[in-house]
FITIBA-620683 format. One record per residue: x negated, y negated, z of N, C-alpha, C in turn; residue in three letters. Coordinates in steps of 0.2 Angstrom, whole numbers, plus 5000, padded with zeros to 4 digits. Layout:
BEGIN
XYZXYZXYZALA;...
This chain:
BEGIN
504549944944503949924940503349954944MET;502949984940502350024942501749974943SER;501349994948500749944949500249954943SER;499849904942499349894937498749874941GLN;498149904938497549884941497449804940PRO;497149774945496949704944496449684949ASN;496149624948495649594952495949544958LYS;496549544959496849494963496849524971ASN;496249514974496149534981496549484985LEU;496849514990497249474995497049485002LYS;497149435006496949445013497549425018VAL;497449445024497949425029497549395036PHE;497949365040497549335046497349385050ASP;496749385053496449425058496849425064ASN;497149475066497549475072497149475079PRO;496549485079496149475085495449435083ASN;495549375081494949335079494449335084ILE;494549335091494049325096493649385097GLU;493849445094493449505095493149535089ARG;492549555090492149595085492449665085ASN;492849685080493049755079492849775072PHE;492749835071492449865065493049895061ILE;493149875055493649905050493249945045ILE;493450015045493150055040493650085035GLN;493450075029493950105024493550145019ILE;493850205018493550265014493950265007ASN;493550255002493850254995493550314991MET;493850374991493450434989493550444981PRO;493950394978494150404971493950354966GLU;493350314968493150264963492850294957PHE;493050254951492750274945492650214941THR;492050214937491850164932491550204926CYS;491350174921491050204916490250194915LEU;489950244913489150234912489150184906CYS;488750124907488650074902488250104896PRO;487850154897487450184891487850234887LYS;488250284890488550334887489350324886THR;489650284891490350274891490650334895GLY;490350384898490550434901490750414908GLN;491250444912491450414918490950434924PRO;490850384928490450394934490950394940ASP;490950444944491350454950490950434957PHE;491250404961490950384968491450384973ALA;491150394979491550384986491250314988LYS;491650274990491550204993491650205000LEU;491250185004491350175011491250095013TYR;491750065015491749995017491749995024LEU;491349955027491449935034491349865035GLU;491749835039491649755040491849735047TYR;491649675049491849645055492149585052ILE;492849575053493249515050493049455054ALA;493149395050493149335054493849305055ASP;494049265050494749235050495249275047LYS;495049325042495549355038495249435037VAL;495749475036495649545034495849555027CYS;495549605024495749625017496349665017ILE;496849655013497449685012497349745008GLU;497549805010497349875007497649885000LEU;498249864999498549884992498149844987LYS;498049774989497649734984496949764983SER;496649794988495949824987496049884983LEU;496549924984496649984979496749964972LYS;497149914970497249894964496549864961MET;496149824965495549804963495049854961TYR;494949904966494549964964494750004958ILE;495350004957495650044951495450004945TRP;495349934945495249894939494549914936SER;494149944940493449964937493450024933TYR;494050064933494050124929493850124922ARG;493950074919493750064911493250014910SER;492850004915492249954915491549994915LYS;491149974910490449994910490049964915GLY;489749994920489349964925488850004928GLU;488249984929487750014932487950024939PHE;487750074943487850094950487650034954HIS;487050004953486849954957487249894956GLU;487349874950487749814948488449814951SER;488849874950489549874952489549874960VAL;489149904963489149904971489049834973THR;488549794971488449734973489049684971ASN;489249694965489849654962490449654967LYS;490649724969491149734973491049694980ILE;490449704983490349674989490349594988LEU;490149574983490149494982490849474982ASP;491249514978491949494978492349494984ASP;492149544988492549554995492249505000LEU;491649484999491349425003491749365002ILE;491749354995492049284993492749274995GLN;493149334995493849324997493949325005ILE;493549355009493649365016493149335020SER;492549315018492049285022491949315029ASN;491749385029491749425035491149405039PRO;491149425046490549415050489949455047ARG;490149525046489749575043490149615039PHE;489749645033490049685029489549735026MET;489649795025489249845022489649885017ARG;489449895011489749945006489249995004LEU;489450055005489050115003489350154998LYS;489050154992489350194986488850254985ALA;489250314985488850374984489150404978ILE;488750404972488950424966488850494965PHE;489250534961489150604960488550614955ASN;488350674955487750694951487950684944VAL;487350654941487350644933486650664931ARG;486650714927485950734925485450754930GLY;485750784935485350814941485150764946GLY;485450704945485250644950485850614954ILE;485750614960486350574964486050504966TYR;486550464966486350394967486750364973THR;486450334978486750304984486550234984THR;487050184984486850114984487150084991ILE;486750054995487050025001486849945000ILE;487449905001487349835000487649805007ALA;487249755010487549725016487549645015GLU;487949615020487949545021488149535028TYR;487849475030488149445037488049375037GLN;488549345040488549265040487949245044GLN;487749185041487149155045487349135052LYS;486849145056486849135063487349185067ASN;487549235064487949285067487549345068TRP;487549375074487149435075487549485079THR;487349545078487649605082487149645085LEU;487149655091486549685094486449755091GLU;486949795091486849865089487149885082ASN;486849855076487149865070487149945068LYS;486649985071486650055070487350085072VAL;487750055076488350085078488850075073ASP;488750035068489150025062489150085057LEU;488650125057488650185052489250215052GLN;489550225045490150255044490150325046TYR;490650345050490650415052491150455048GLN;491450435042491950465039491650525034GLY;
């Protein structure tokens, strides 16, 4: 049975809940559709987060990202929607999603959306910049 795209994100218990450690995930093949023209928009997604109680399971993330392939979404909307869904399922201490969209009509678009739990701080957030 082959895998199918779906929105069923899954998590697993954080193996080191007492430590702030950074999880970086590079998704270089994101595709959605332009809501105006129906043409495909391609992007590289860079997710980085500090888990709290759970971590995001990678296969479910792959199927979730794949589910956008036939959806018409503006860059700003899809980036924030993905971040919202990931926050909802995992409630991380900190999360940042950077979406770098390929050129369309001579214009490149990069969207960066962030979240952090209330009353949670990290001294050097600059260290979280994705190096991939």
